[in-house]
DRENDRENKE-343596 format. One record per residue (C-alpha): residue in three letters; x, y, z. Coordinates in Angstrom, 3 decimals, padded with zeros to 6 digits. Layout:
BEGIN
{"ala", {X, Y, Z}}
...
//
This chain:
BEGIN
{"met", {-002.098, -024.807, 027.305}}
{"ser", {-000.546, -027.240, 025.195}}
{"ala", {002.781, -026.983, 023.324}}
{"ala", {001.003, -027.393, 020.042}}
{"lys", {-001.494, -024.495, 020.573}}
{"val", {001.183, -022.179, 021.787}}
{"gln", {003.240, -022.803, 018.556}}
{"thr", {000.159, -022.330, 016.388}}
{"gly", {-000.271, -019.290, 018.012}}
{"asp", {003.201, -018.056, 017.464}}
{"val", {002.926, -018.913, 013.548}}
{"val", {-000.105, -017.090, 013.283}}
{"arg", {001.148, -013.996, 015.305}}
{"trp", {004.173, -013.569, 012.961}}
{"trp", {002.526, -014.603, 009.787}}
{"gly", {000.322, -011.573, 009.980}}
{"pro", {003.051, -009.046, 010.080}}
{"leu", {005.318, -010.797, 007.599}}
{"ser", {002.352, -011.127, 004.983}}
{"val", {001.688, -007.332, 005.468}}
{"ala", {005.388, -006.746, 005.029}}
{"leu", {005.535, -009.123, 001.794}}
{"gly", {002.661, -007.181, 000.364}}
{"ala", {004.248, -003.816, 000.807}}
{"gly", {007.644, -005.190, -000.427}}
{"leu", {005.896, -006.124, -003.690}}
{"trp", {003.987, -002.651, -003.571}}
{"gly", {007.785, -001.243, -003.711}}
{"leu", {008.068, -002.383, -007.299}}
{"glu", {005.115, -000.263, -008.611}}
{"ser", {007.182, 003.030, -009.397}}
{"leu", {009.028, 001.095, -011.941}}
{"phe", {006.048, 000.474, -013.943}}
{"arg", {004.013, 003.582, -013.087}}
{"val", {006.521, 006.111, -014.251}}
{"arg", {006.753, 004.106, -017.510}}
{"leu", {002.811, 004.039, -017.954}}
{"gly", {002.558, 007.607, -016.816}}
{"glu", {004.455, 008.319, -020.305}}
{"his", {001.240, 007.303, -021.955}}
{"phe", {-001.662, 008.090, -019.638}}
{"pro", {-002.696, 010.875, -017.185}}
{"ala", {-002.538, 009.541, -013.521}}
{"asp", {-006.578, 009.107, -013.234}}
{"leu", {-006.709, 007.130, -016.300}}
{"leu", {-003.583, 004.957, -015.603}}
{"val", {-005.211, 003.903, -012.290}}
{"phe", {-008.847, 003.541, -013.582}}
{"tyr", {-007.731, 001.020, -016.363}}
{"glu", {-005.511, -000.807, -013.897}}
{"his", {-008.595, -001.245, -011.626}}
{"val", {-010.780, -002.256, -014.482}}
{"met", {-008.300, -005.015, -015.254}}
{"gly", {-007.770, -006.093, -011.741}}
{"thr", {-011.660, -006.319, -011.295}}
{"val", {-011.893, -008.391, -014.609}}
{"val", {-009.232, -010.969, -013.379}}
{"leu", {-010.731, -011.178, -009.741}}
{"ala", {-014.273, -011.324, -011.152}}
{"pro", {-014.276, -015.158, -010.676}}
{"val", {-012.985, -015.206, -007.371}}
{"leu", {-015.967, -012.593, -006.434}}
{"trp", {-018.391, -014.843, -008.018}}
{"phe", {-017.303, -017.959, -005.789}}
{"ala", {-017.662, -015.470, -003.046}}
{"arg", {-021.100, -014.187, -003.834}}
{"lys", {-023.007, -015.801, -000.667}}
{"gln", {-020.387, -013.959, 001.561}}
{"val", {-020.976, -010.851, -000.337}}
{"ala", {-024.338, -010.895, 000.250}}
{"gln", {-023.813, -011.122, 004.010}}
{"leu", {-021.629, -008.287, 004.214}}
{"thr", {-022.745, -006.081, 007.346}}
{"lys", {-023.159, -002.250, 007.273}}
{"lys", {-019.872, -002.007, 009.186}}
{"ala", {-018.111, -003.894, 006.449}}
{"val", {-019.552, -001.978, 003.435}}
{"gly", {-018.122, 001.189, 005.569}}
{"trp", {-014.842, -000.224, 005.742}}
{"leu", {-014.616, -001.268, 002.183}}
{"leu", {-015.634, 002.188, 000.961}}
{"ile", {-012.746, 003.577, 002.668}}
{"ser", {-010.301, 000.991, 001.670}}
{"gly", {-011.530, 001.071, -002.131}}
{"val", {-012.403, 004.678, -002.573}}
{"val", {-010.038, 006.468, -000.250}}
{"gly", {-007.049, 004.172, -000.462}}
{"ser", {-007.235, 001.863, -003.812}}
{"ala", {-008.615, 004.941, -005.852}}
{"phe", {-007.741, 008.410, -004.675}}
{"gly", {-004.249, 007.323, -002.813}}
{"thr", {-003.034, 005.411, -005.898}}
{"val", {-004.253, 008.286, -008.215}}
{"leu", {-002.452, 011.021, -005.915}}
{"phe", {000.906, 009.056, -005.677}}
{"thr", {000.843, 008.227, -009.524}}
{"ala", {000.380, 012.071, -010.184}}
{"ser", {003.001, 012.868, -007.739}}
{"leu", {005.750, 011.057, -009.717}}
{"lys", {004.989, 013.359, -012.772}}
{"his", {006.130, 016.279, -010.850}}
{"leu", {008.796, 014.824, -008.043}}
{"asn", {011.864, 012.415, -008.360}}
{"val", {010.787, 008.927, -007.056}}
{"ser", {013.349, 008.896, -004.402}}
{"val", {011.644, 011.989, -003.134}}
{"ala", {008.238, 010.623, -003.061}}
{"thr", {009.636, 007.619, -001.501}}
{"val", {011.365, 009.526, 001.386}}
{"leu", {008.089, 011.297, 002.196}}
{"leu", {006.083, 007.890, 002.212}}
{"asn", {007.705, 007.001, 005.435}}
{"leu", {005.489, 009.525, 007.431}}
{"gln", {002.536, 007.377, 006.400}}
{"pro", {002.792, 005.284, 009.640}}
{"leu", {002.097, 008.387, 011.851}}
{"val", {-001.246, 008.709, 010.003}}
{"ala", {-002.159, 004.923, 010.558}}
{"ile", {-001.451, 005.290, 014.218}}
{"ser", {-003.626, 008.309, 014.640}}
{"met", {-006.589, 006.923, 012.503}}
{"ala", {-006.261, 003.702, 014.534}}
{"ser", {-006.402, 005.146, 017.731}}
{"ile", {-009.742, 006.925, 016.762}}
{"leu", {-011.516, 004.771, 014.499}}
{"leu", {-010.260, 001.218, 015.904}}
{"lys", {-009.553, 002.442, 019.499}}
{"glu", {-006.230, 000.638, 019.074}}
{"arg", {-003.679, 001.708, 021.843}}
{"met", {-000.031, 001.702, 021.858}}
{"ala", {002.110, -000.509, 023.985}}
{"lys", {004.732, 000.720, 026.422}}
{"gly", {007.839, 001.501, 024.524}}
{"phe", {005.965, 001.653, 021.035}}
{"ala", {006.593, 005.454, 020.642}}
{"trp", {010.494, 005.166, 020.837}}
{"trp", {010.381, 002.161, 018.373}}
{"ala", {008.021, 003.798, 016.060}}
{"ala", {010.348, 006.972, 016.022}}
{"leu", {013.315, 004.913, 015.239}}
{"ala", {011.608, 003.271, 012.374}}
{"val", {010.486, 006.399, 010.800}}
{"ala", {013.958, 007.696, 010.998}}
{"ala", {015.585, 004.722, 009.752}}
{"gly", {012.995, 004.565, 006.595}}
{"val", {014.001, 008.281, 005.808}}
{"val", {017.601, 007.214, 006.028}}
{"ile", {017.353, 004.319, 003.832}}
{"thr", {015.761, 006.403, 001.048}}
{"phe", {017.582, 009.676, 001.668}}
{"glu", {020.772, 008.454, -000.388}}
{"his", {022.223, 011.854, -000.923}}
{"val", {021.106, 015.053, 000.401}}
{"glu", {022.024, 017.411, -002.369}}
{"asn", {019.671, 015.233, -004.581}}
{"phe", {016.558, 016.151, -002.506}}
{"arg", {015.053, 018.826, -004.657}}
{"val", {011.292, 019.920, -004.700}}
{"glu", {010.715, 021.717, -008.138}}
{"asn", {006.919, 021.524, -007.998}}
{"pro", {004.969, 022.025, -005.056}}
{"val", {002.157, 020.117, -006.515}}
{"gly", {004.237, 016.940, -006.319}}
{"ile", {004.403, 017.544, -002.546}}
{"leu", {000.730, 018.007, -002.184}}
{"cys", {-000.004, 014.678, -004.073}}
{"val", {002.332, 013.061, -002.043}}
{"phe", {000.808, 014.009, 001.288}}
{"gly", {-002.516, 013.565, -000.096}}
{"ala", {-001.440, 009.868, -000.791}}
{"ile", {-000.018, 009.633, 002.542}}
{"leu", {-003.208, 010.445, 004.113}}
{"cys", {-005.379, 008.123, 001.865}}
{"trp", {-003.024, 005.067, 002.285}}
{"gly", {-002.581, 005.579, 006.137}}
{"thr", {-006.291, 005.602, 006.658}}
{"ala", {-006.783, 002.881, 004.313}}
{"thr", {-004.665, 000.719, 006.285}}
{"val", {-006.846, 001.027, 009.243}}
{"ala", {-009.992, 000.518, 007.107}}
{"gly", {-008.063, -002.812, 005.609}}
{"arg", {-007.896, -003.902, 009.287}}
{"gly", {-011.191, -003.083, 010.131}}
{"leu", {-012.571, -004.989, 007.035}}
{"met", {-010.790, -008.071, 007.634}}
{"arg", {-012.318, -008.170, 010.816}}
{"glu", {-015.876, -008.468, 009.222}}
{"thr", {-015.213, -010.642, 006.004}}
{"ser", {-012.558, -012.738, 004.100}}
{"ile", {-009.777, -012.153, 001.810}}
{"trp", {-012.025, -013.537, -001.190}}
{"val", {-014.546, -010.826, -000.630}}
{"ala", {-012.210, -007.929, 000.488}}
{"ala", {-009.446, -008.025, -002.364}}
{"pro", {-011.860, -008.204, -005.448}}
{"leu", {-014.323, -005.745, -004.022}}
{"arg", {-011.461, -003.359, -003.120}}
{"phe", {-010.545, -003.322, -006.905}}
{"ala", {-014.351, -003.293, -007.906}}
{"val", {-014.967, 000.035, -005.663}}
{"gly", {-011.578, 001.421, -006.706}}
{"met", {-012.726, 001.034, -010.214}}
{"leu", {-016.121, 002.971, -009.906}}
{"ala", {-014.234, 005.737, -007.745}}
{"thr", {-011.404, 006.445, -010.492}}
{"leu", {-014.299, 006.321, -013.135}}
{"gly", {-015.798, 009.107, -011.045}}
{"val", {-012.592, 010.966, -010.827}}
{"val", {-012.205, 010.651, -014.802}}
{"val", {-015.554, 011.610, -015.525}}
{"phe", {-015.575, 015.003, -013.026}}
{"gly", {-012.312, 015.683, -014.308}}
{"gly", {-013.507, 015.980, -018.049}}
{"arg", {-011.426, 013.087, -019.384}}
{"ser", {-014.320, 010.954, -020.566}}
{"glu", {-013.238, 011.171, -024.314}}
{"leu", {-009.692, 010.926, -023.684}}
{"met", {-010.396, 007.666, -021.718}}
{"val", {-012.116, 006.075, -025.046}}
{"glu", {-009.442, 007.820, -027.217}}
{"lys", {-006.669, 005.952, -025.189}}
{"ile", {-008.279, 002.349, -025.206}}
{"pro", {-006.596, 001.441, -028.357}}
{"ile", {-003.175, 002.129, -026.842}}
{"leu", {-004.056, -000.530, -024.236}}
{"gly", {-003.423, -003.325, -026.846}}
{"glu", {000.111, -002.277, -027.603}}
{"gly", {002.473, -004.898, -026.530}}
{"asp", {004.594, -002.931, -024.277}}
{"ile", {001.610, -001.406, -022.514}}
{"ile", {000.317, -004.956, -022.032}}
{"lys", {003.366, -006.057, -020.604}}
{"gln", {003.711, -003.008, -018.086}}
{"tyr", {-000.034, -003.176, -017.090}}
{"ala", {000.737, -007.011, -016.330}}
{"leu", {003.762, -006.494, -014.196}}
{"leu", {001.845, -003.823, -012.369}}
{"leu", {-001.198, -005.744, -011.809}}
{"phe", {000.273, -009.031, -010.865}}
{"ala", {003.755, -007.941, -009.325}}
{"ala", {002.610, -004.583, -007.551}}
{"gly", {-001.091, -004.830, -007.527}}
{"ile", {-003.089, -007.985, -006.859}}
{"thr", {-000.701, -010.137, -005.345}}
{"pro", {000.467, -007.674, -002.878}}
{"thr", {-003.195, -006.747, -002.156}}
{"phe", {-003.969, -010.599, -001.027}}
{"phe", {-001.003, -010.606, 001.012}}
{"tyr", {-001.821, -007.311, 002.542}}
{"phe", {-005.336, -008.245, 003.522}}
{"val", {-004.438, -011.660, 004.934}}
{"gly", {-001.797, -009.994, 006.825}}
{"leu", {-003.987, -007.322, 008.549}}
{"lys", {-006.526, -010.042, 009.696}}
{"tyr", {-003.838, -010.756, 012.439}}
{"thr", {-002.091, -007.789, 012.898}}
{"arg", {-003.056, -004.542, 014.396}}
{"ala", {-003.409, -001.342, 012.160}}
{"thr", {-000.669, 000.227, 014.286}}
{"ala", {001.780, -002.435, 013.860}}
{"gly", {000.824, -003.114, 010.164}}
{"ala", {001.513, 000.319, 009.150}}
{"phe", {005.182, 000.047, 010.151}}
{"cys", {005.465, -003.277, 008.488}}
{"glu", {004.507, -001.523, 005.317}}
{"met", {007.610, 000.366, 005.707}}
{"ile", {009.564, -002.528, 004.232}}
{"gln", {008.637, -001.106, 000.816}}
{"ala", {011.420, 001.417, 001.610}}
{"ile", {013.931, -001.306, 001.557}}
{"val", {012.630, -002.740, -001.635}}
{"ala", {012.559, 000.698, -003.516}}
{"val", {016.415, 000.833, -002.220}}
{"leu", {017.131, -002.722, -003.495}}
{"val", {015.332, -001.917, -006.919}}
{"ala", {017.406, 001.087, -007.502}}
{"trp", {020.713, -000.763, -006.673}}
{"ile", {019.859, -004.008, -008.707}}
{"val", {017.705, -002.600, -011.755}}
{"leu", {018.767, 001.162, -011.976}}
{"gly", {022.407, 000.422, -010.978}}
{"asp", {022.363, 002.817, -008.232}}
{"ala", {025.048, 002.380, -005.448}}
{"leu", {024.000, 001.077, -002.306}}
{"ala", {025.503, 003.377, 000.627}}
{"trp", {026.941, 001.747, 003.826}}
{"his", {024.438, 004.211, 005.770}}
{"gln", {021.472, 002.522, 003.960}}
{"ile", {022.631, -000.901, 004.734}}
{"ile", {022.794, -000.030, 008.744}}
{"ala", {019.375, 001.754, 008.310}}
{"ala", {017.756, -001.294, 006.786}}
{"val", {018.887, -003.283, 009.917}}
{"val", {017.625, -000.635, 012.198}}
{"leu", {014.105, -000.615, 010.467}}
{"val", {013.808, -004.427, 010.616}}
{"val", {014.749, -004.515, 014.213}}
{"ser", {012.448, -001.548, 015.004}}
{"val", {009.427, -003.154, 013.009}}
{"thr", {010.000, -006.476, 014.649}}
{"met", {009.977, -004.885, 018.113}}
{"ile", {006.759, -002.967, 017.330}}
{"asn", {005.177, -006.069, 016.408}}
{"leu", {006.399, -007.948, 019.596}}
{"leu", {005.365, -005.145, 021.842}}
{"gln", {001.686, -004.909, 020.084}}
{"ala", {001.214, -008.738, 020.150}}
{"arg", {002.131, -009.048, 024.062}}
{"asp", {-000.326, -005.945, 024.802}}
{"lys", {-003.013, -007.794, 022.850}}
{"ser", {-002.495, -010.876, 024.877}}
//
């Protein structure tokens, strides 16, 4: 094998995990915007409007990829429905709802359990196996993720069990969606996967709104969408923490196993802490810095092990 081919293989091997991590890092910004928008909209409406806007923005992309859409296999459609309905719609609604009942830091701590769901689903749905040594590094990564977001033990309070249920629901949905995203990217291109995830998510959240009896409220809230601050928050949510990370995420999953990609998503915990430090002025504790280093090393080792096992 030539040196050029080896170098290209190495670039592709690392671009996948880095792309997933970058997408997850941008997702770490979403709480900033969801909490503010949550003051004006219930969770299902907030997410529905988000998906409507995302679908409109990505409509031209979908139009140019319409031939690929027509060629989607039944397997691709199945993965798309899981990704769009379970992940993009239900998972996002549940997480947004949790922010109304829980402190953001508590929700972030619990989200570190998401990779455990992804590992289980990947072994069942994709028949992915864990390389030797994977479990040890996976446990270390989860522990590091919890330590990063667990700044003060005395601040970890759960006043409303509904919030906990919503977070665990989001964990189940998003862990499953990671596996579906990997499956989908085996079947089609990013230009089909990303726009259709928003479109399917829009239809699914519309169903949640209608069956939840909020049809009239959905119409009543439309004028608020034209207010300056609402437009700004939705624009930031869509482009900084919605569309852009979705593209990075899907591109990365094309070259990354779901079992490894799930841990790359934990970089979101580091970003959440940095946001709290830079934007909110929270102090950055020494144990968080150490845990961040441990998390990066653990995720790197997980990807190395999985890549070697794959080869």
